[in-house]
N, C-alpha and C positions, 0 to 999 in steps of 0.2 A: 728776336727776344732781347729785351733790354738788359742793361748790366745788373738791375736788381733781381730780374728773374733768374739770371745765371748764379748770382750769389745765393738765392734761396735754394736752388737745385743742389748746389755744392754743399751747403749747410746741411740739407736733409741727407745727402750721400754720406757725409762725415758721421752724422749721428747714427745712421744705419750700420755702418762699418764699426763704430765704436761699440755699438749695442752687441753686434754679433761677437766681437772680440771679448767683451766682458762676459757674455754668455758662455763662450768656450772656456774661458779661464775658470768661471764658476763651476762649470761641469766638471772640468779636470781636477779641480780642488776637492769637489764633493766625493768623487768616485775614488776609492782606495782598493786596489786589488790585493786580497790576502791569500789567494789561492796558491801562489808559488811558495809563500812563506809556510803555509799549512802542509804543502806537499813535502817540503824539506824537513819539517819538524816532526811529523808523526812517525817516521821511520827511525828517528834517533832517540825517541822517548820510549821508555820501557815500563812495564808493570812489575812491581816488586811485591812479593808475598813473604811475609815473615812469621816465623813461629817462636812464641814466647813461652817461657814457663812462669806461671803466676802463682805466687803463694798467697792464700787467702789471709788478708791482714786482720780481718775480724777474729779469726781463729787465733792468731798470734797475740792480738791485743787483749782478747778476753782470757785465754788459756796461757798466760805467760808462764815462764819457767818457775818463778817463785810460787805462784799460785798452785801449780801442779805438785811441786815438792811439799808444800805445806799440807796438802790434803791426802796425797798419795805416797809421799816419801820417795819419789823418783822423778827424773827429768820428764819434761813435756814430750809426749810422742810426736814424732815427726809426721806431718801431714803431707801427703804426696802433692807436689805442684801440679796445678792444672795447666793444660796446654791451651794457649790463646793465639788465634791467628790474626794478624794485621796486614794491611795493604797500603801501598803508596806508589809513587812513580820515581823515575830516575832518568837522567839525561846522559846519553853516550857522548863523552868528549874526547875519546881517543879510540881509534879503530882497532886497537888491541885488547879492547874489553873493559876500559876504565869508565866508570859511571859515578856521576855525582848525584847525590840525593840529600835529603834532610837527615840530620842526626837522629831526630825523634822517630824516623821510619825504621831504623836498623839498629839502634842502640840496645844492647843486651839481648839481641835476637839469638836464638839457638840455631836457627836455620834460615837462610835467605834464598828464595827462588826468583830468578828473573825471567820474565817472558818477553821476547822481542815481538815487534810489530808483525813479524812473519810467523808468529806463534811457536818458534823454537824456545825451549826452556833450558836454563842453566843454573847450577848452584853457584852462589856468589860468596866471596869472602870479604871482610872488611880490611881495607888497607889503612884507614885511619878515620878518626872522628874529631870533630870540634864542637862541643856543646856550646861554646861562647858565641858561635854564629849559626848554630843549628845546622851544620853541614857535615857531610860524611862522604868518603870516597870508597867505593866497592869495586870489585873486579870479578869478571867472568872469564873463563877459558875459551875465548873465541877471537878470531881475527877478521879483518876486512869488514868491520862493521860501519854502517853509516854514522855520521857524527854531526854535531852542531858545533860551530865556532862561537867563541865568546865575542860579543860585541862590546862597545864602550858604553857602560851605564852612565858615565858622567855626562855623555852627550844626549841623553834621553830628555825629552821635553814634555812638560805637562800638556795634555791634550793630544799627544801622539797616539796612534793606533797600535795596539799589541795584541798578540794572541796568547792564550794560556792553553798548554798542551799537557794532557795527563790522562789518568785513569780513575775518575770519580765513580764511586760505588761499583767497582770492578768493571766498569764499562771501558773497554780498552780503546786507545787512540781517539780521545775526545778532544775537539778543539772548540774553544769559546773565544769571542772577541770582545774587545773593550778599548778604553783609552787610559792612558796614565793619568791618574787623578791627583797624585801628590808625591813628593819625593822626601827622603830622610825622615820618615815616620818612625817614632819610637813608641812601642807598645808596652814595654816593660813585662814581657812574657817569658823571657829566658832565664831570669833569675840569677844568673851569674854576676859576680862582682865586676868581672872583666868582660861581660857580654857586650857584644857589638850589634846594636839595632839601628838600622837606617834603611828601613824598607821602602821599596817602590810600591805605592799604593795604585791599584787599578780597580776598575769596574767590571773586568772580565770575570765571568762566573767561575769559581773555584769552590769545590766541595771536598768532602772526605775521600781520600784516595788520590787527590791531586797533589798532596805534599810531595815535594821533591821533583815535580815536573817542571817544564820549561815555560819561561815567559820570553817571547821573541818579538822582534820588531818586523816591520813590513818587508825588511830584506832577508828574513830568515835567520837573523843572528840572535843568539842567546844573550839577553840582557838581564835575566834574573832567574832565580830558582824559587818557584812558588812555595810558600811556607806556612801561611796562616790565613784565617778569615776572621772578620769581626762580626760575631753573631751571638745572639742570646739563645739560639736553638741548636747550634752546631751545624746548621745549613746556611748556605750562601745567602746573604741579604743585601748585597750591593757593594761590599768592600772586600777586597783581598789584597794580600801583601806578599811581595817577593824580595829575596835577598839580592842586591845588586850584583851584577856579573863581575864587576871589577873586584869586589870582595871575594866572590866565589872562586875566580880564577887564581887569586893569590893563595887562598886557603888550599885549593886542590893541588897547586904546584908544590906547596910545602909538604903536604900529606904524601904526595907521590915521591918527592925526593928525600924527605927526612922521617916520615911517619908521624910527625907532630907539627904543629903550627909555630913558625918563628914570629912571635908577636912582638910589635914595637910599641913603646910607651913614650908619652911626652913628659909625664911627671907633673901634672897640674890638676887642680880642682877649679872648676869654672861655674859661673852662673850666666844665664842668657840675658843680655841687655834688653830690658823692657822700659816702659816709661817711667816706672818708679826708680829703677836702677839709674837710668839716664839723669833724672833729676837730682838723686842723692849724690852722684859723682860729677855733676855738672858737665855731662856730655852733650856735645852739640847735635849728635845724631843717635837714633836708636838703632845701632848696629853693633855687631860683634859679640864677643864673650868676655866677661869681666873675670880676671884671675883672682881667685880667693885664697888659693894655697899653692905653694910651690914645693915640690918634693926635694929634700935635701940631696944634693949631688945628682939630681935627675937630669934628664936632657934639657929640660926647660931652664933650670938653674944654671947649668953649664953654658947655655946660650945667652944668659943674661936677662931672662925674663923675670919680672918682679910682681908682687902682689899689687892689685889695683891697676895693672896694665890691661888694655883691652885688645884682645886678639882679633884682628880684622881679616887677615888673609893667612892662609896655610897652603903651601904648595901652590901658590898663585890662584887659590880659589877662595871666595868668600865664605866665612863661617859665621853663622848667626844662630846656631843651635848646637848643642852638644852632640847630637846624632850626626851632624855634618862633620864636625871635628873627628869623631870616632870612625867615620866611614873613610875619610882621608888617610888617617893613620893606619887603619886596617889594610890598606892597599900596599903598605911599605913593610920593610924588614928592618930589624936592628942594624945599625950601621948606615942606613940611608941618610943622605943629607938633604934637608928640604928648607925652603925659604919660609920665614914667618915675618909678617908685618903687624906691629902693634901700635897702639896709641898710649903715650905716656905724657901726662901734663899737657895735653893738647898737641903734642908733636908726634909725628909718625916716625917709627924706628924700623929698620930692617935688620933682622937677626938670622943667623944661620943655626939651624937646629939639627943636631945629629942624634937620631933616634936610638934608643937603648932597649935591651931586653929587661925582663923583670928582676934580674940580679945586677943591673947596672952596667952590663957590657954589651959588646956587639957581636959576639961569637955565636955559633950554632948551638942551640940546646936540644937535647934529645929527651923525649918523654914528655910529661905534663908540663905545660907552660904557665899554669896559674898559681 
C-alpha cells in the first residue's frame, strides 16, 4: 500500500472515532436522570390541609351596621362564619418537624393538618409568617423526618432541568419536570410596599395545591418554593413561579430564631436603565439601575451613593432589574456589610454599604418589620 492509501485509511479512522466521540457526548448531554432527585423529594414534601372561617362579605356590605340601625333600631345581627377548607404543600427542612410553605396557604387558618408521604397526619402550628415574600414556617410534633437541603439558587441557570413536587388537586406526591425559563421575575402579586418578588420561572406543571411545594434541581437540592402560576383560568398554562431558595432559607432562619424577619434596607429608589434612560443620561452601556432618590440617613446615603449614580454591582453580582436588587438584599440582615459598585460621571466607584433595618439601625427587631 502506498503512502496515500495509508493517509486515506488514517483519515477515515480519525473521522469514525471523532464521530463516535461526538455521538457519546451528545447522548450523555441529552439524557438527564431525574429519578434520584424525585425519590429524595417526595418523602420530604407534605400535604397541607387548612380550615378557615369565612364571613360572607356580601352580607356585611349590604346589611351594614348603620343600615340595620336605621331600619330596626339595633346593631346588625352576627352571621355565623362559614367553614372553608383549603389545601397546599410544604417542604420539611428540619428533621424535628419544621416545614416551610407559602404564607397564603396557612395565613389566618383556624386549623392546619399536615399529611406526610407515609400517610401519617399531624396538627401543625404556625411558627411565623412573612407576607412580603409569601413564606411561612410551621411545625409538627414529630422527629427523625426526611428533609430537603437548601441549594444555591444564585447558581441556577436558565435551561437547567428542575422538578416541581407537591400535591395538586389533593393528589399527593406528584412530580412534574421542566426547565428554568427565567430568573428574577416580578409579577406584582404580593401587594406589599416592601414585597420581595424575584421568582424563578419554570415550565414544570404547577397547579392548585402545589403552592408551598418544592422546586428541586437534578441533585435533589431545594432551589425554590413553588408559589404561583400565570393563568387566565386558574390552571397551569405553561408558566409557574418559585421563590428562590436563598431568600427562603434566610426567611426561615429568621422566623425560627426570632419569630419575625430581620429585613435589610438599602434606602434608594431606582429605575432600570433602558435605551431611553441611557440616552438621557449619556450612558455608554444599557446596564444597571439609575438612582432616582436616596433616603436621608439611610444605608445608601451613609455609603456615599448619590442621585443619578448607576448601580452596576451589588454583593459582587450584576443588578439590571429592581427584582435582582431586592433578591440580593433579601438574603442579608441589618448590619451586613456588602460591596456596591456604581457609575458616576463615567467613572466606577467602589462603596461599602452597611445595610440597616426599617428604623435605621442594625439591631434585632421583634414583631412586624414593615
